N, C-alpha and C positions, 0 to 999 in steps of 0.2 A: 534418650537422645534421638531426635528425628533428623534423618538425612534427606535433604532436598536436592534435586538435580542441579539447581543453580549453584549449589555449594561445591560441586565437583567439576563444573565446566570452566575452562580458562578463558578469561576475557581477551588475552593476547591472541589466542588461537582464533577467536571469533573475528577479530580485526584482520588477521592475516588471511582468513578465508574470504572476507568481504573484499579485501584488496585484490586477491587472486581472481575472484569472479568479476569484480567491477572493472579492474584495470588489466584484463587478460591480454590486451594488445598494447599495454603501456598506459601510464597516467595521462589523462586528457582533461583539460580545463572544462568544467561543466558550463561555464559562461560563454566561452568563445570557441571551444573545441580544439584549441591549440595544444600541441604536445610539448611545447616548450615551457618548462616550469622549473622552480627550484624548491627543494624541501625547506620548510620554514618551521622546524621544531615539531612540538607536539601540541595537541589541543589542551586548553586550560584544565579540563575536567578529567582527562584520561591520557596517560602516558603512551598508550598503545595506538591512539588515534592521531595519525600523521597530519600535519598541516602543510600546505603547498602555496606558492605564489606563482601565478601565471606570468611569464615574461612578456607576453603579448598584450594582454588587457590589464595587467597589474593587479587583478583581483585575487583575493585569498579564498581558498577552499580547503576542505579536508576530506577524509575517507567517506564521510556520510553526507556531504553536501548534495542536495537534490535527490535524496533517497527517502524512503518511507520512514527510516530511522532518525532522520534529522530533527532536531528541536524538541526531543522528548527527554524526560528526566530518568527514564529507566535505562539501565546498563544495556549495552548491545547484546550481551549473553542472554539476558532475559527475553529480548525480542527473538533471538535465534531459537531459544528453547521453546518459546511460545509458538513459533512457526512449526517447529518439529512436532509439538504436542497436537497442534491443529491437524497435521498430516496423519496423526493416529486416530483422528475423529473423536477426540475428547471434547466434552462440553466445556463451555466457558467457566462453569462452576468448578469443574475438575482442574482445569488449567490454572484458575485463580488460586485454588488450594495448594497446588503443587508449587506455584511460583511465589506464594505468600502475598498475593495481591487482593485488592477488593474486586468483587465481581464487576463493578462499574469500570474500574481501570482495565480489567481483563477484556471486557466487552469492547471498550474503545480501542485497545491494541489489536484484537482480532479483526475488528471492522476495518481498521487502517491496513492491516496486512492483506485482508481479502481484496480490498480496493486496489492495493498495489499490485497484487498478483494479477487481478483482472486487467489492469491497465497495461501490463507488460506481456499479456498473452499474444501469441501470433494471430493475426487477422485470418479469418476463414475465407478461403477463396472458393466460390462455387463455380463449377465447370459442368458443361454438358447439360443433361436434363435434370431439372430440380423439381421434385414433387412435393405437394403438401396436401393435407386432407381437406379441410373446409375453410371457407372464408365467410365470416359472419358480418352482416351489415346491420346496423341498428335500424329496426323497422320504424317507419314513421317520418323520419326526416332525411335520411340518406345523405348526410353531409350538409344539411341546411337547418341547423339548430334554431335559427331565428324564426323559421316557419312554425316550429313546435311552440316556441314562446308565445307567438301571436295567437295561436290556437288556444293555448291554455289560459291566456288573459281574457279572451272573448268568452270562454266557458265560465270563468269566474264572474264575469259581468252578468251572465244569464241567471246566476243563482240568487 
């Protein structure tokens, strides 16, 4: 018998952690940012995924609306475990084997997660003196590629 990590992680706890991180200051409509909402049961595919309806714009949303996890067929716990395994610097092949996924599915998941992390990173603010080593300019046209094209065309005519 093979024991995989996804068999011992609880889906309910994953949703609780997402809600805790996402709604740390209270549930907020992702469409209009209103804090006025009413709980509207559970999502069709998962009993731990809460649904809400905004009282202001009347739109429905759930715990995963407008997140990197929205709209995918994998369970939330698979995404969370994948993120954890990525933090351990495992390869996509190793992650795929552990999660019982194809390497293509795993590559798609890790790419989305990396993009999501990159988009949420805090912006760097440069202050004071900023140094850099070298600046390379492409020799020959220095920002005027049309001049290079004209030159290469006239050389072709000479041949």
